[in-house]
C-alpha positions as CSV (number, residue, x, y, z in Angstrom):
1,M,-38.2,-125.0,86.4
2,G,-34.6,-126.0,86.9
3,T,-33.1,-129.0,88.4
4,V,-30.6,-128.9,91.2
5,E,-27.8,-131.3,90.4
6,R,-25.4,-130.6,93.2
7,V,-25.4,-128.5,96.3
8,Y,-22.3,-127.5,98.3
9,A,-22.5,-126.3,101.9
10,A,-20.3,-123.8,103.6
11,L,-20.6,-121.9,106.9
12,D,-19.7,-118.3,106.6
13,T,-19.9,-116.0,109.6
14,P,-18.2,-112.7,110.3
15,M,-15.5,-113.2,112.9
16,S,-13.1,-111.1,115.0
17,E,-9.4,-111.9,114.7
18,D,-9.6,-113.7,118.1
19,A,-12.4,-115.9,116.9
20,R,-10.7,-116.6,113.6
21,A,-7.6,-117.8,115.6
22,A,-9.8,-120.0,117.8
23,V,-11.4,-121.6,114.7
24,T,-8.0,-122.2,113.1
25,A,-6.9,-123.9,116.3
26,L,-9.8,-126.5,116.1
27,D,-8.7,-130.1,116.7
28,E,-9.3,-132.9,114.2
29,D,-12.4,-134.1,116.0
30,S,-14.0,-130.6,115.8
31,R,-13.2,-130.3,112.1
32,S,-14.7,-133.8,111.6
33,V,-17.9,-132.7,113.3
34,A,-18.1,-129.5,111.2
35,T,-17.5,-131.4,108.0
36,R,-20.2,-133.9,108.8
37,F,-22.6,-131.0,109.7
38,A,-21.8,-129.4,106.3
39,G,-22.7,-132.6,104.5
40,H,-26.0,-132.8,106.3
41,A,-26.7,-129.1,105.6
42,A,-26.1,-129.8,101.9
43,V,-28.5,-132.7,101.9
44,L,-31.2,-130.6,103.6
45,T,-30.7,-127.7,101.2
46,A,-31.0,-130.1,98.2
47,N,-34.2,-131.6,99.6
48,M,-35.6,-128.1,100.1
49,Y,-35.0,-127.2,96.5
50,A,-36.5,-130.5,95.3
51,Y,-39.6,-130.0,97.5
52,E,-40.0,-126.5,96.3
53,E,-39.7,-127.6,92.7
54,A,-42.3,-130.4,93.2
55,R,-44.7,-128.0,95.0
56,E,-44.4,-125.5,92.1
57,L,-45.2,-128.4,89.6
58,V,-48.3,-129.4,91.7
59,D,-49.5,-125.8,91.7
60,H,-49.0,-125.5,88.0
61,L,-50.8,-128.8,87.3
62,E,-53.7,-127.8,89.6
63,R,-54.1,-124.5,87.8
64,R,-54.1,-126.3,84.4
65,M,-56.8,-128.7,85.6
66,E,-59.0,-125.8,86.7
67,S,-58.9,-124.1,83.3
């Protein structure tokens, strides 16, 4: 079982050239919202990995106790 030390978040979606130009033209407020969202997504992802690791440990310990 590994330990997640750091998680980085990014949004990657396929876009047409028109959509890419619209994203490039985002104002500072919109970029700020996207940046905050990415931070929250990274925390959520790290928590998901931590929960999954804890769940696997519990399952492993339960199997050991049964044997």
